[in-house]
PAKE-636714 format. One record per residue (C-alpha): residue in three letters; x, y, z; residue number from 1. Coordinates in Angstrom, 3 decimals, always signed. Example, Ala and Ser with C-alpha at 12.3 -4.5 7.8 and 13.67 -1.06 7.14 Angstrom:
site res = ala; east = +12.300; north = -4.500; up = +7.800; n = 1
site res = ser; east = +13.670; north = -1.060; up = +7.140; n = 2
This chain:
site res = unk; east = +189.521; north = +125.680; up = -51.305; n = 1
site res = unk; east = +189.212; north = +122.467; up = -52.566; n = 2
site res = unk; east = +187.712; north = +120.263; up = -50.339; n = 3
site res = unk; east = +191.147; north = +117.782; up = -50.071; n = 4
site res = unk; east = +192.978; north = +120.985; up = -48.894; n = 5
site res = unk; east = +190.831; north = +120.877; up = -45.641; n = 6
site res = unk; east = +192.753; north = +119.956; up = -42.554; n = 7
site res = unk; east = +189.816; north = +118.994; up = -41.260; n = 8
site res = unk; east = +188.262; north = +117.074; up = -43.763; n = 9
site res = unk; east = +191.389; north = +115.437; up = -44.289; n = 10
site res = unk; east = +191.308; north = +113.984; up = -41.026; n = 11
site res = unk; east = +187.995; north = +113.102; up = -41.050; n = 12
site res = unk; east = +189.103; north = +110.932; up = -44.137; n = 13
site res = unk; east = +191.836; north = +109.494; up = -42.030; n = 14
site res = unk; east = +189.626; north = +108.294; up = -39.111; n = 15
site res = unk; east = +186.677; north = +107.321; up = -41.434; n = 16
site res = unk; east = +189.246; north = +104.564; up = -42.934; n = 17
site res = unk; east = +190.473; north = +104.073; up = -38.977; n = 18
site res = unk; east = +187.124; north = +103.512; up = -37.647; n = 19
site res = unk; east = +186.117; north = +101.271; up = -40.642; n = 20
site res = unk; east = +188.755; north = +98.789; up = -39.417; n = 21
site res = unk; east = +187.996; north = +99.007; up = -36.077; n = 22
site res = unk; east = +184.168; north = +97.743; up = -36.783; n = 23
site res = unk; east = +185.224; north = +95.619; up = -39.269; n = 24
site res = unk; east = +187.536; north = +93.903; up = -36.395; n = 25
site res = unk; east = +185.532; north = +94.147; up = -33.788; n = 26
site res = unk; east = +182.633; north = +92.770; up = -35.445; n = 27
site res = unk; east = +185.319; north = +89.199; up = -36.726; n = 28
site res = unk; east = +185.965; north = +89.262; up = -33.072; n = 29
site res = unk; east = +182.025; north = +88.830; up = -31.936; n = 30
site res = unk; east = +180.644; north = +85.394; up = -31.750; n = 31
site res = unk; east = +177.685; north = +86.495; up = -31.517; n = 32
site res = unk; east = +175.168; north = +88.978; up = -32.368; n = 33
site res = unk; east = +175.828; north = +92.630; up = -31.645; n = 34
site res = unk; east = +173.719; north = +96.144; up = -31.628; n = 35
site res = unk; east = +174.592; north = +99.190; up = -31.090; n = 36
site res = unk; east = +173.228; north = +101.367; up = -27.944; n = 37
site res = unk; east = +171.415; north = +104.519; up = -29.279; n = 38
site res = unk; east = +170.895; north = +108.063; up = -27.558; n = 39
site res = unk; east = +170.479; north = +109.969; up = -30.858; n = 40
site res = unk; east = +173.506; north = +112.258; up = -30.377; n = 41
site res = unk; east = +175.525; north = +113.429; up = -33.445; n = 42
site res = unk; east = +178.065; north = +110.811; up = -32.296; n = 43
site res = unk; east = +175.925; north = +107.862; up = -32.279; n = 44
site res = unk; east = +173.682; north = +109.042; up = -35.948; n = 45
site res = unk; east = +177.481; north = +109.232; up = -37.375; n = 46
site res = unk; east = +178.097; north = +105.512; up = -35.853; n = 47
site res = unk; east = +175.062; north = +104.260; up = -37.433; n = 48
site res = unk; east = +175.626; north = +105.739; up = -41.128; n = 49
site res = unk; east = +179.396; north = +104.765; up = -41.423; n = 50
site res = unk; east = +177.422; north = +101.423; up = -40.231; n = 51
site res = unk; east = +175.540; north = +101.343; up = -43.388; n = 52
site res = unk; east = +178.384; north = +101.431; up = -45.094; n = 53
site res = unk; east = +180.237; north = +98.026; up = -43.133; n = 54
site res = unk; east = +177.379; north = +96.084; up = -41.532; n = 55
site res = unk; east = +173.669; north = +97.284; up = -42.106; n = 56
site res = unk; east = +172.671; north = +94.372; up = -40.508; n = 57
site res = unk; east = +173.332; north = +95.642; up = -36.860; n = 58
site res = unk; east = +170.817; north = +96.219; up = -34.745; n = 59
site res = unk; east = +170.234; north = +99.745; up = -33.062; n = 60
site res = unk; east = +168.254; north = +100.007; up = -29.615; n = 61
site res = unk; east = +167.542; north = +102.973; up = -27.449; n = 62
site res = unk; east = +166.289; north = +103.619; up = -23.872; n = 63
site res = unk; east = +163.518; north = +105.453; up = -23.606; n = 64
site res = unk; east = +163.427; north = +106.621; up = -19.605; n = 65
site res = unk; east = +160.000; north = +108.506; up = -19.804; n = 66
site res = unk; east = +161.826; north = +111.790; up = -19.492; n = 67
site res = unk; east = +163.867; north = +112.406; up = -23.328; n = 68
site res = unk; east = +163.411; north = +115.682; up = -25.049; n = 69
site res = unk; east = +160.605; north = +116.107; up = -28.208; n = 70
site res = unk; east = +163.896; north = +116.795; up = -30.390; n = 71
site res = unk; east = +165.597; north = +113.172; up = -29.772; n = 72
site res = unk; east = +162.677; north = +111.633; up = -30.528; n = 73
site res = unk; east = +161.934; north = +113.449; up = -33.867; n = 74
site res = unk; east = +165.650; north = +112.562; up = -34.517; n = 75
site res = unk; east = +164.731; north = +108.954; up = -33.730; n = 76
site res = unk; east = +162.411; north = +108.941; up = -36.217; n = 77
site res = unk; east = +164.500; north = +110.370; up = -38.530; n = 78
site res = unk; east = +166.833; north = +108.499; up = -38.514; n = 79
site res = unk; east = +164.749; north = +105.544; up = -39.088; n = 80
site res = unk; east = +163.018; north = +107.422; up = -41.996; n = 81
site res = unk; east = +166.173; north = +107.975; up = -44.008; n = 82
site res = unk; east = +167.950; north = +104.707; up = -43.280; n = 83
site res = unk; east = +164.414; north = +102.090; up = -43.321; n = 84
site res = unk; east = +165.805; north = +100.517; up = -39.924; n = 85
site res = unk; east = +163.610; north = +99.311; up = -37.291; n = 86
site res = unk; east = +164.810; north = +100.989; up = -33.099; n = 87
site res = unk; east = +164.345; north = +98.525; up = -30.739; n = 88
site res = unk; east = +163.155; north = +100.693; up = -28.069; n = 89
site res = unk; east = +164.000; north = +99.238; up = -23.998; n = 90
site res = unk; east = +161.547; north = +101.368; up = -20.804; n = 91
site res = unk; east = +161.814; north = +101.435; up = -17.254; n = 92
site res = unk; east = +159.977; north = +99.151; up = -15.264; n = 93
site res = unk; east = +156.795; north = +100.719; up = -14.852; n = 94
site res = unk; east = +156.528; north = +99.796; up = -11.057; n = 95
site res = unk; east = +159.269; north = +100.953; up = -10.544; n = 96
site res = unk; east = +159.426; north = +104.112; up = -11.912; n = 97
site res = unk; east = +156.109; north = +104.527; up = -9.802; n = 98
site res = unk; east = +157.391; north = +104.099; up = -6.933; n = 99
site res = unk; east = +160.367; north = +105.909; up = -7.047; n = 100
site res = unk; east = +158.350; north = +109.159; up = -8.356; n = 101
site res = unk; east = +155.332; north = +108.855; up = -5.561; n = 102
site res = unk; east = +158.332; north = +107.625; up = -2.805; n = 103
site res = unk; east = +160.564; north = +110.346; up = -3.758; n = 104
site res = unk; east = +159.187; north = +112.939; up = -5.953; n = 105
site res = unk; east = +159.485; north = +114.264; up = -9.354; n = 106
site res = unk; east = +163.526; north = +115.742; up = -8.713; n = 107
site res = unk; east = +164.614; north = +113.654; up = -6.202; n = 108
site res = unk; east = +168.342; north = +113.133; up = -8.844; n = 109
site res = unk; east = +169.164; north = +116.481; up = -8.105; n = 110
site res = unk; east = +169.091; north = +116.338; up = -4.120; n = 111
site res = unk; east = +172.367; north = +113.864; up = -4.188; n = 112
site res = unk; east = +174.501; north = +111.976; up = -5.879; n = 113
site res = unk; east = +172.909; north = +108.553; up = -4.527; n = 114
site res = unk; east = +169.168; north = +109.634; up = -5.429; n = 115
site res = unk; east = +170.698; north = +110.411; up = -8.758; n = 116
site res = unk; east = +172.042; north = +107.049; up = -9.549; n = 117
site res = unk; east = +168.875; north = +105.678; up = -8.295; n = 118
site res = unk; east = +167.244; north = +107.106; up = -11.125; n = 119
site res = unk; east = +169.399; north = +106.346; up = -13.033; n = 120
site res = unk; east = +169.729; north = +102.718; up = -12.313; n = 121
site res = unk; east = +166.204; north = +102.542; up = -13.149; n = 122
site res = unk; east = +164.971; north = +104.253; up = -16.165; n = 123
site res = unk; east = +168.649; north = +103.398; up = -17.628; n = 124
site res = unk; east = +170.568; north = +100.527; up = -16.289; n = 125
site res = unk; east = +167.715; north = +98.102; up = -15.790; n = 126
site res = unk; east = +166.845; north = +98.450; up = -19.186; n = 127
site res = unk; east = +170.065; north = +98.517; up = -21.093; n = 128
site res = unk; east = +170.263; north = +95.170; up = -18.848; n = 129
site res = unk; east = +167.737; north = +93.491; up = -20.449; n = 130
site res = unk; east = +169.052; north = +95.206; up = -24.164; n = 131
site res = unk; east = +172.359; north = +93.559; up = -23.569; n = 132
site res = unk; east = +170.993; north = +90.121; up = -22.305; n = 133
site res = unk; east = +171.896; north = +87.601; up = -24.918; n = 134
site res = unk; east = +174.251; north = +89.719; up = -27.063; n = 135
site res = unk; east = +177.859; north = +88.918; up = -27.799; n = 136
site res = unk; east = +178.831; north = +92.647; up = -28.064; n = 137
site res = unk; east = +177.745; north = +95.888; up = -28.397; n = 138
site res = unk; east = +178.441; north = +99.122; up = -30.165; n = 139
site res = unk; east = +178.409; north = +103.194; up = -28.522; n = 140
site res = unk; east = +179.461; north = +106.352; up = -29.571; n = 141
site res = unk; east = +181.702; north = +106.998; up = -26.516; n = 142
site res = unk; east = +184.725; north = +109.787; up = -27.870; n = 143
site res = unk; east = +187.445; north = +110.227; up = -25.621; n = 144
site res = unk; east = +187.366; north = +113.883; up = -25.035; n = 145
site res = unk; east = +183.611; north = +113.873; up = -23.815; n = 146
site res = unk; east = +184.546; north = +113.247; up = -20.116; n = 147
site res = unk; east = +187.938; north = +113.148; up = -17.391; n = 148
site res = unk; east = +185.579; north = +109.563; up = -16.886; n = 149
site res = unk; east = +186.729; north = +108.163; up = -20.691; n = 150
site res = unk; east = +190.137; north = +108.647; up = -20.953; n = 151
site res = unk; east = +191.238; north = +105.156; up = -20.490; n = 152
site res = unk; east = +188.775; north = +103.789; up = -22.696; n = 153
site res = unk; east = +189.210; north = +101.673; up = -25.704; n = 154
site res = unk; east = +188.495; north = +101.470; up = -29.292; n = 155
site res = unk; east = +187.695; north = +97.156; up = -28.573; n = 156
site res = unk; east = +187.637; north = +95.934; up = -25.297; n = 157
site res = unk; east = +185.965; north = +93.311; up = -22.653; n = 158
site res = unk; east = +183.144; north = +94.496; up = -21.327; n = 159
site res = unk; east = +183.506; north = +93.101; up = -17.877; n = 160
site res = unk; east = +180.958; north = +95.090; up = -15.924; n = 161
site res = unk; east = +178.048; north = +93.543; up = -18.774; n = 162
site res = unk; east = +179.249; north = +89.455; up = -18.768; n = 163
site res = unk; east = +182.162; north = +90.104; up = -20.366; n = 164
site res = unk; east = +180.680; north = +90.767; up = -24.227; n = 165
site res = unk; east = +182.950; north = +92.391; up = -26.355; n = 166
site res = unk; east = +181.972; north = +96.774; up = -26.583; n = 167
site res = unk; east = +183.827; north = +98.593; up = -29.494; n = 168
site res = unk; east = +184.101; north = +102.446; up = -29.303; n = 169
site res = unk; east = +184.675; north = +102.973; up = -32.735; n = 170
site res = unk; east = +184.429; north = +107.031; up = -32.324; n = 171
site res = unk; east = +187.038; north = +107.347; up = -29.564; n = 172
site res = unk; east = +189.699; north = +108.942; up = -31.187; n = 173
site res = unk; east = +187.667; north = +111.684; up = -33.104; n = 174
site res = unk; east = +187.545; north = +115.471; up = -31.971; n = 175
site res = unk; east = +184.095; north = +117.607; up = -32.170; n = 176
site res = unk; east = +185.562; north = +119.149; up = -35.239; n = 177
site res = unk; east = +186.230; north = +115.406; up = -37.053; n = 178
site res = unk; east = +182.519; north = +114.480; up = -35.997; n = 179
site res = unk; east = +180.652; north = +117.729; up = -37.429; n = 180
site res = unk; east = +182.693; north = +117.717; up = -40.606; n = 181
site res = unk; east = +181.652; north = +113.978; up = -41.301; n = 182
site res = unk; east = +177.728; north = +114.647; up = -40.134; n = 183
site res = unk; east = +177.836; north = +118.173; up = -42.309; n = 184
site res = unk; east = +179.157; north = +116.504; up = -45.253; n = 185
site res = unk; east = +176.893; north = +113.822; up = -45.159; n = 186
site res = unk; east = +173.653; north = +115.340; up = -43.951; n = 187
site res = unk; east = +172.878; north = +113.517; up = -41.339; n = 188
site res = unk; east = +169.345; north = +114.187; up = -39.361; n = 189
site res = unk; east = +171.168; north = +115.586; up = -36.126; n = 190
site res = unk; east = +168.894; north = +115.913; up = -32.936; n = 191
site res = unk; east = +167.996; north = +120.161; up = -33.290; n = 192
site res = unk; east = +169.257; north = +119.995; up = -29.469; n = 193
site res = unk; east = +172.790; north = +120.483; up = -30.722; n = 194
site res = unk; east = +172.543; north = +123.279; up = -32.698; n = 195
site res = unk; east = +170.800; north = +124.929; up = -29.253; n = 196
site res = unk; east = +173.955; north = +124.924; up = -27.334; n = 197
site res = unk; east = +173.605; north = +120.959; up = -26.117; n = 198
site res = unk; east = +176.429; north = +119.627; up = -26.917; n = 199
site res = unk; east = +175.863; north = +115.920; up = -24.726; n = 200
site res = unk; east = +171.840; north = +115.060; up = -24.376; n = 201
site res = unk; east = +170.616; north = +112.973; up = -21.896; n = 202
site res = unk; east = +167.356; north = +113.120; up = -20.087; n = 203
site res = unk; east = +165.086; north = +116.633; up = -19.961; n = 204
site res = unk; east = +165.958; north = +117.961; up = -16.374; n = 205
site res = unk; east = +168.911; north = +116.159; up = -16.236; n = 206
site res = unk; east = +170.715; north = +118.350; up = -19.645; n = 207
site res = unk; east = +170.856; north = +121.606; up = -20.350; n = 208
site res = unk; east = +172.721; north = +124.357; up = -22.531; n = 209
site res = unk; east = +176.275; north = +124.815; up = -21.945; n = 210
site res = unk; east = +177.812; north = +128.593; up = -22.286; n = 211
site res = unk; east = +180.687; north = +129.391; up = -24.443; n = 212
site res = unk; east = +184.042; north = +128.189; up = -22.901; n = 213
site res = unk; east = +181.893; north = +125.767; up = -21.242; n = 214
site res = unk; east = +183.175; north = +122.065; up = -21.098; n = 215
site res = unk; east = +181.644; north = +120.034; up = -23.350; n = 216
site res = unk; east = +179.389; north = +117.841; up = -20.634; n = 217
site res = unk; east = +178.772; north = +121.248; up = -18.656; n = 218
site res = unk; east = +175.554; north = +120.537; up = -19.514; n = 219
site res = unk; east = +174.804; north = +116.990; up = -17.785; n = 220
site res = unk; east = +174.217; north = +116.865; up = -14.157; n = 221
site res = unk; east = +176.150; north = +120.458; up = -13.859; n = 222
site res = unk; east = +175.409; north = +120.375; up = -10.112; n = 223
site res = unk; east = +177.508; north = +117.521; up = -9.774; n = 224
site res = unk; east = +181.545; north = +117.128; up = -9.586; n = 225
site res = unk; east = +183.037; north = +116.804; up = -13.159; n = 226
site res = unk; east = +184.063; north = +113.288; up = -12.077; n = 227
site res = unk; east = +180.734; north = +111.866; up = -11.689; n = 228
site res = unk; east = +179.096; north = +112.685; up = -14.734; n = 229
site res = unk; east = +178.136; north = +109.394; up = -15.721; n = 230
site res = unk; east = +175.034; north = +107.546; up = -15.039; n = 231
site res = unk; east = +176.252; north = +103.870; up = -15.601; n = 232
site res = unk; east = +175.929; north = +102.632; up = -18.732; n = 233
site res = unk; east = +179.659; north = +103.004; up = -19.447; n = 234
site res = unk; east = +181.033; north = +101.058; up = -15.586; n = 235
site res = unk; east = +184.627; north = +100.838; up = -15.767; n = 236
site res = unk; east = +185.558; north = +97.048; up = -15.551; n = 237
């Protein structure tokens, strides 16, 4: 079958055109510096690849929580080498992590939603706040079908939770099939964990592979209600 006759490929071509339009419009609205928040999921790597075609000067930053998988670091290094880009890494405050682990132990986040949010705040939220400081906008790889908590996202929105800066979600309407068609066609350096049953990847102790038929986010904080499966990085306005 010719490539043009592939229905998924046809959808990818359409999605790509939409994404490029979203990026161009969103970036034209931003009055200042903009950066991509990258966790080195396949979504974020697809965004990076498209940015290289549209706006290669957009800065890329990542949050090193101190508990990432080795495969995530490998993906980061591969992305950096392929595109010749530097990744700006942000780490949690040392004293806050030491105090948390001395007081609560190494796995307190599994004891209650409150304690999990406390860990996420130290390891993710506070570093993100520093990463976004001074920015006029930021980009994500969020997709609507990933979670019930993302149903009301917009492709371009004002992020009141982070000071009113612009937030761009250019892959919002992409399906998983479209995403992987693009990644495989472009031979992107995707995180090896995706091939091992991890559609969603976060901190190592908070992420597991999913079983056939499970929701893609089932492997994140699997001991919690699906409605709670956000770390706070993408708080709704």
